[in-house]
C-alpha positions, -999 to 999 in steps of 0.1 A, spaced: 0 0 -1 29 24 6 40 22 -31 3 27 -41 2 59 -20 36 72 -34 22 67 -70 -10 84 -59 10 114 -44 36 118 -73 18 108 -105 -21 101 -104 -30 132 -83 -17 152 -112 -36 134 -140 -72 124 -149 -88 96 -130 -109 69 -149 -138 50 -136 -128 19 -157 -94 8 -169 -91 -18 -197 -60 -39 -197 -47 -71 -211 -42 -100 -188 -6 -92 -180 4 -101 -145 16 -65 -138 -20 -53 -138 -31 -81 -116 -5 -75 -90 -10 -63 -55 2 -28 -65 -25 -23 -91 -52 -40 -69 -43 -14 -41 -42 14 -67 -76 5 -80 -91 2 -45 -75 36 -36 -89 53 -67 -122 35 -69 -115 23 -104 -126 -10 -120 -101 -31 -138 -116 -48 -168 -94 -75 -184 -95 -80 -221 -92 -112 -240 -58 -119 -255 -56 -110 -292 -89 -94 -293 -83 -57 -300 -119 -49 -303 -121 -47 -264 -106 -13 -267 -104 -4 -302 -96 34 -300 -65 26 -278 -54 -2 -301 -58 19 -331 -37 48 -315 -10 24 -304 -9 9 -340 -6 45 -355 21 54 -331 40 22 -338 37 29 -375 49 65 -371 79 55 -350 88 27 -374 85 50 -405 104 78 -386 133 55 -379 132 35 -410 142 64 -432 171 71 -410 159 107 -404 187 124 -387 192 162 -387 223 181 -384 219 217 -373 240 246 -384 262 242 -353 271 208 -366 253 188 -339 234 157 -352 200 148 -339 192 111 -342 156 99 -347 154 81 -313 161 114 -295 134 132 -316 106 109 -303 92 139 -282 89 160 -313 71 130 -330 47 129 -300 41 167 -302 33 164 -338 8 134 -332 -8 152 -303 -13 186 -322 -25 170 -354 -63 170 -362 -75 133 -364 -102 123 -389 -119 100 -365 -123 126 -337 -121 158 -358 -99 173 -331 -64 169 -317 -54 144 -290 -42 173 -269 -78 188 -270 -93 154 -260 -68 150 -231 -63 184 -217 -92 204 -232 -69 228 -250 -44 228 -278 -9 238 -266 8 268 -281 36 256 -301 70 275 -302 64 278 -340 32 297 -332 51 324 -313 76 329 -340 71 364 -355 86 383 -383 113 404 -368 143 425 -375 166 404 -354 180 372 -367 165 340 -353 191 315 -341 199 291 -369 192 261 -348 156 274 -339 150 279 -377 164 244 -385 142 229 -358 111 245 -374 120 229 -407 126 196 -390 91 198 -373 76 207 -407 95 178 -423 82 153 -395 45 165 -399 48 164 -437 60 127 -435 34 118 -410 6 132 -432 21 114 -462 20 80 -442 -15 88 -430 -27 95 -465 -10 64 -478 -28 44 -451 -62 58 -461 -55 49 -498 -46 14 -489 -78 10 -467 -99 23 -496 -80 1 -521 -90 -29 -499 -126 -20 -498 -126 -5 -462 -147 26 -462 -130 56 -448 -151 86 -438 -127 113 -446 -90 119 -448 -67 130 -421 -62 168 -418 -32 183 -403 -33 214 -381 
């Protein structure tokens, strides 16, 4: 119970609480820690059946999309060298990929993941850039180009996925729109 209270005090008290948590039958979620946490929070743990993603289709679809994005992101060996000569490798750019995903408008929800989770869209650094007489640091400009490149690549992959679904006779309501 001490660990459960520590998790409550340091993590859960700063996030959203759920009435029901859907999980696979992993032993971690059936442990004494999770039992204590569920009792403490008043949540119900619903266990899904193995290899049946329809139990929580939205979460499974999001996981699949993120896996595809990360795989594509790393497969092309996207690495970026800024004007100061520092090389950024794809693994270190996962937070930027997450930001891109969370601030993109998704076709199924017609809003961003950030809006669904937090109730607002975060103000991005690129949103605050203004035309000015002073020079912007070259690394900041390069970062904006990199973020645009990642968003463009993500949109191409999503468009390709929609095309493949349509090609295979799966009706798609409307294509993905990027913010």
